[in-house]
N, C-alpha and C positions, 0 to 999 in steps of 0.2 A: 525105760519108759515108765512114767508115773501113772498108775491106775487110779482113777477116781472111785471113791467109795460110793455105792448107790445111795441116792438121796432118800432119806426116811420119809415115809408117807406122812402127810399132815393129819394130825388127829383132830377130828371134828366131833363135838358133842352137841346134839340138838335136844333141847328140853321142850317137850310137847309133840304130839303126833295128831294134829288136826288136819283139815284140808290144806292149809297153807304149808305146813311142815311136810305133808305128803308130796306136794308139788316140788318143794325144794329137794327132798330126798330123791325123787324121780329124776330131777335135773342133774343130780350128783352121781347117779348110778354108774355112768361110764367111767368116771374117775375112780370110783371104788373098785370096779372090775379091773382097771389098769394099775391098781395099787398105788395110785397117787394120793388117795385119801383113805384114812381109817375112819369109819363113820359109826357112831353110837347114837341111837335114837331112844330117848326115855319118854314113855307115855304113861300118864296117870290112869287112863282107862285101860281095861284089860284086853280090848280088841284092837284091830287095825283102824286106821283113819277112815272116817265116813263123812258124807255130805250133810252137814248140820242144817243146811237150808231146808231139807226135807223132813226135819224132825216132826213138824206139825202134821204133815201128811201121814207119816209113820204112826203117830199117836192115834190117828183117826182110822187106821187100817186102810189107807188109800194108796200105799206103796209098799212093795216088798223090801224088807230090810237088806237083803242081799244086793239089791240094786243101788244101795247107798254106799257100799264099800268102795274105797278109793285107793286101796293098796293091797297087794298080795304079799303077806309076810313070808311065805315060803320062797317066793321069787327073790325078795329082798335079801333073805338069808343066804340063798344060793349065790347071790352076787357078792357076798362077803360082808354085808352090813350086820351089825350087832343090834338087836332090838331088846329092850327091857320094858315090857308093857305091864300095866297093872301096878306100877310102883312110881313114886315121885322122887324128885331130888330134894334133899333136906338141907343141904349146905353147899356153898361154892367158896373154895379157897382161891381167890384171884392171885395171891402172891405166888403160890406154888402151882397154880393152874390145875386143879382137880375138883371133881364134884363128888359128893357123897350121897348115896341113895338111901332110901328108907330102910333097907336091910343091912346097911353098914358098908356095902361094897363101894369102892372108890375107883374113879376112872380119871386118868390124866387127859388134858386137852391142850391143843395149840389154838383152836378157835372154838368159842362157846356161843351157841345161838339160842336165844330165847324165842320160842314160838308158842308161848303159853296162852295166847288168845285172850278172851274176855269172859267174865262171869256175869250171869244175869243179875240185874239190879233188883233188890227187894226193897220196896218203899218202907218208910217208917210208919207203920200202922199199929195201933194197939192190938195186941194179940199175936203179933209177928215179931220175930227177931230180925233186925235189919242186917243187910249184907255186911260181912266183914271186909275190910279193904283187901281187894284182890282175891277174896275167897268166896265160899258158898254159905248161904244161910241155912239153918235147920228149920224146916217148915212143918206145920201140923198136917195131919191127914186131911185130904181134900183141897190142899193148896199146893200149887207147883209153879215153877217157872217153865220155860220151854227152851232148853239149851242142849241137852244131851240125851242119850238113850234111856237113862234112868228116868228122866223127866217124861219121855214118851210113854214109858211103862206106867207111870203114875196117872197120866191123862187117860190112857187106855182103861185103867182100873176104874177111874171116875165114870167113864162113859158106860161101863158095864153095870154099874150100880145105880146110875141116875141119868136123867135125860135133860137136865137143865144146867147150863154152864154160864158162868160169868167170866168175861174177859176184861181185865183192867189194863187200859192203855190203848190210845187211839192212833198209834203209829202204824207203820207198814205191817209189822209182825202181828199186832193185835187185829187189824182189819183182815189180813189173810186168814188167820186162824178162825176168827168169828165166821167168816163166809164159808170156809171149808167145813166147820162144825155144823153149821146150819144145813148145809147141803146133805149131810149124813143123817139128818132128822133130829138133831139135838137143838132144843130151844136155847138160843144164845142171846145174852145181853152184853153189849159193848159199852163199857163205862170209861169216860175220859174227861179230862179237865178242860179241853178246848171247846169252842163253840161248835166246831165241826171236826170230824176225824182228819188227821194229817194237816192240821191248821197251818203249820209252819211251811208246808210244802205246796199248798194249793191256794189259789185265789178264790173269791166267793163263788164264781160261776162253776169252776171245777168242783169245788167242795159240795155245792148243791147237787150236781149230777151224781157224785159219789154217794152222798147221803141218800138220795132217792134210790140208788141201786141197792144199798144196804136195807132200806125199808122194804123194797120189793122182794128181797130175798128173806124177809121175815127176821132180820136181825134187829133186836130192840136196842136202839142207840140212845144212850143216856149221856148227854153232853153237859158241859159246864158243871160237872159234879166232882167234888173233891172227896176222895176216899179218906175215912178217918180211922177205921179199924175193922176187925173181923170178929164176928161172934161165933164161938165154938159151942157145940153141943156134944157132950161126952167125948171131948178131945178131938172132935172132927168139925170141919168147916160147916157152918149153917147159913151164914148171911154176911154180906158186905155192908158195913155201916158207913153212911155218908155224913159229911160235916153238917148238913142241914137237918139231920135227924132221921132221914129216910133209911130204910133197910131194904136190900135186895137179896132175896133168898135164892138159894141154888144148891145143887149137889156138888159143885166144885168151883174153884177160883183159879184161873190161869193168869199169872202176872206177866204182862208184856210191857215192861217199864224201862226198857233200855238195857245197857250193859256197861260194865266197868272193866278196864284192863286188868289182867292178872299180873301184878307187879310185886307181890309180897316177897317172893324169893329174891328178886333182883334188888329190891330196896334193902333187905337184910344183908345182902352181899356188898352194900356200899355203892351200888350203881345208881346214878342220878335218874330219878323218876319224877314226872309231873303229869299226872293223868296219862301215864304211859311211860315206857322206858325211852328216855331221850336219846335219839340217834341222829346222825347227820345224813346227808343225801346218799351216802354209801351204805346206809343202815348200820353203821358202826356206832357203838355206844360213845357218847361224848365223854364218858368217864374212863373207859378202858378200851384200847384199840384191839384187844383180843376178843371182845364181846360184841355180838350183834343182836339185833332184834327185828322182827318183821311181823306183819299181820296186825291184829287188833291189840296186841300188847305193846306195840311200838308207837312212838309219836315223833315224827320228823321235826327236829328243831336244831338246826346247825348252830355253831357258835356265833355266826354273824347275825346280830340283832336286826340288821336292815335287809336281810336276804328276802327278795320278793317271792322266792319259790317255796318258802316254808309255809306249810298249811297250818291255819289256826283252828284246828278242830277240837271241840270240847269233849267229844265222846268217840268211841270206836265206830268206824263206819259200818261194820258188820257185813261189808260187801266182799264177795269172794274174788271178783275180778282183780281189783287192786292188790289184794294179797298174793294172788298167783303171779302177777307181774313183778311184785317185789321179790318173790321166790326166784324167778328167772334172773332178775337183776343181781341178787345176792349170790346165786350160783356162779354167775360170770365173775363176780368179784373174788370169790373163794378160789376159783380156778385160774384167776388172772387172765381172763379172756376179754377181748374188746366187746363193747356194747354194739351188737350188730342187729338192732331191732328198729329200723327206721319207721316201720308201720305201727309200732306199739303206740296206742293213744297216750299223749302226754299226761293225761290225768291219772294214768295207772302207774306211772313211775314214781318212785319215792320222792315225795316233796316237790314235785314239779308240775302241780296242777295249776300253777300261775293264778292262784286265788280262786279257782272254780271249786264249788262244792261238789259232793258226790252225786251221782245219779240215783234217784230213788225209784224203784220199780215195784209195783204191786203185782204179785203173781197169784191170781185168783180166778176161778172159772167164771167166764162171762164178764170180767172186768179188766180192762187194760188201762193202767194209770202209770205215767212216767213224769217225773218232775226233777228239775235240776237247776242249780244256781239261784239267782235272785229273781223272784217271781212277782214282786209287789207292784212293779210299774204297770201303768195303764196307758191306753192309746193317747189319752189327753196329755200325759207326761211327755210324750215324744214331740208334741207340737210346741212344747215350751223349752225344749232342750237344744235348740239351734242345730238340729240335724245330726248330732252325735248319737243320740238315743232314738231307736225306732221300735215300736211295739206293734206287731201284727197279730190280730185276734180273729178267730173264726169259730162259730158255734152252731150246733143244731141240737138243742137240748132234748127235742122229741126223740131223736135217735141215740141220745147219750153220747154225742160227739163234741169235742171241744179241743181247740189248739191255741196256744199263745206262744209267740216267739219274740223274745226281748233281745235286741241286738244293739251293740255299740260299735260304730265304724264297720258295720256289715257282719260282725262276728257275734255268735250267740253268747249272751251273758246269762240267760235263763230261759227255761222252756217248761211248758205244761202240755201234756197230751192225754186226753181221756177218750177211750173208744176208737183210737186211731193207731193201732199197733205198728203198722208199717211206716207211717209218717214218724211215729215216735222213734223207731229204730234208726231212720235216716237222720233225724235231728240229733239223736244221741251221738252218732258218729261225728257229725259236724261240730257238735259242742266239745267233744273230747279232743278232737284234732285242732280246734281253733280255726277251722276252715270258714271261708266266707260263704254266706248264703246267696242264692240267686236274688236278683233285684226284685223279681216277682215272687214273693213268698208263697202265694197260693199254688205255685207249681209243685211245691212239696206235698200238697194234699193229694196229688194224683196217685200216690202209692196206695191209698185206701179207696180209690175210686172204682167205678164199675169196669173200666178197661183192665185194671189189674186183676180184678176178681174173675174175669173171663180168660185170663192167661195172656193178655196183651202186653203185660209189662213184667217179663220174667226177671228173676234175680240175675244180675250180671256177675261174671266170674270174680270180679274184684270186690263185690259187695261183702261186707262183713256180716256173717250170719250169727256167729257166737261171739258176743262181746267179751265174755269172761275169759275165753281162751284165744281170742283173736283169729278165729277160723273163718276163712272166706268161703263163698259159694263154690268157687273153683276147686278148692281143696276137698269139699264134700263131694262134688261131682266126680272128682278123680277117685275118691274112696269108693264111691258107688260103682264106678267102672272097674275097680279092682275086685269086685265081688262082694262088697259090704252092702247088702241089699235090704237091711232093716234098720230101724232107729238105733237099737242096741249095738249093732255091728258098726255103724257109722260112728257112734260115740266112742267105741273102743279104739277105732282106727285114728280118729282125729281129735278126740277129747270134746268135740262140740256137743253141747247139751248136758255136760256133766257139772255145770256150775249152777246158776240160778234157775235154769230150765225154761226160761222164757223163749228160747229159740227153737224149741222142739217142733212147733208148728211149721216153722220155715224149713227145717230139715225134712219133715214129712212132705212138704210141698215139692222139694227137690227130688225126693224119692218118687213121688207120683208123676213128676214130669219126665222121668226116665222111662222110655217105652218098655224096656225089658222088665223093669220092676213092676210097672203098672199092669202089664199082661199077666205076670206071675201072680 
């Protein structure tokens, strides 16, 4: 009888250890324990993966650093994974399939995965060195981006020595940080080039409501302003100079100007890159079948130039949910397992968002803003579109509430929700799934109505509470029944609330609606 030699474990090297890589590693843990995979994770930062979305809150002292950690290095090592943290990969030999680390150590691979993420973009301003392609800029004292733990430490140092902060960039990150900083007592100026913040994501009515909220929170909004340079005094930031000659003085400058994929290593290795590492729908490099990429460093662009599923995104989305969905998809590919996720929103799967743009969510105290897709259409446009296009609009500016639903053939093409968090959550699910809306669009507004506020409209078990992780209300209720009776315990058991954090209020509502927990 011929005995078969045991199959050698597949050697997998992951470059990068951010939130997306942490999810991929977690998905691969069973295969490592079963010796089907040998896994090496190389991370440039010295510590384990953490939730970057909370960097701004950490910088302002609003969250404990330990709550941001997303991986237990001791548990991973006990499972048989090899971690090299605080060091980078300097070279990739694709012919012989090995990587070289900064200390000269070399590791062979069968599958190589880039999870290098994105670097914060530094604009070209006099007095600043612009970002290097795929790398980080060297900034003077008092100027920082908001991307990693070292950035948070710089912001914390600024707030200790001064109480006047300038935020450059009117996108989601800039708005969130400006509002959070103001709430801690820091005088904050938000400088941006648009007429209103988030100009590309909001229509005039929504933008007006958001702008009023910023003013009421004492954020000084300086719009239609083009930054030209920074003035330094004794090597430290003193003022932001505008193109029209104005100067805005402050104790610190936080740059929230977008991000650029980290592709420098991949490009040096001869891997095709175009504003990201080019990958197909399996997240496999179009250059090398042994190389994969996911998250903000990847750009889905399959060889078929006419493929309708390929997304035409110009910048990294910065959204954690799609990255986590990619991690689950790639894990199944590496383990040669079937795709068994019928409930995963199509927009979270690699390259299959069918032309829809990402969902933008503002996470700030007292302000709920969600925008997705094409939002320019107005109700009058639907009267001229022969029934294919329909625009439903509802507003109560006095209460800061506004909703717009743009549908084509009954399915959402774009949406805006301000001050209606439950309606926004429902619309987001319908948008991501391509589901048809009810003929009476106003029925969706009931989620934020008085009946719901008094408990008359509880979350159904199938309702998705955590979009980032695809966790339903039923799964959270089951975790509560198993003894996980606080927010942290539910998050550990289900992963709900560990992404963007916008679902924590709904998790707490489910906890309050459980009699045993409420009594306790």
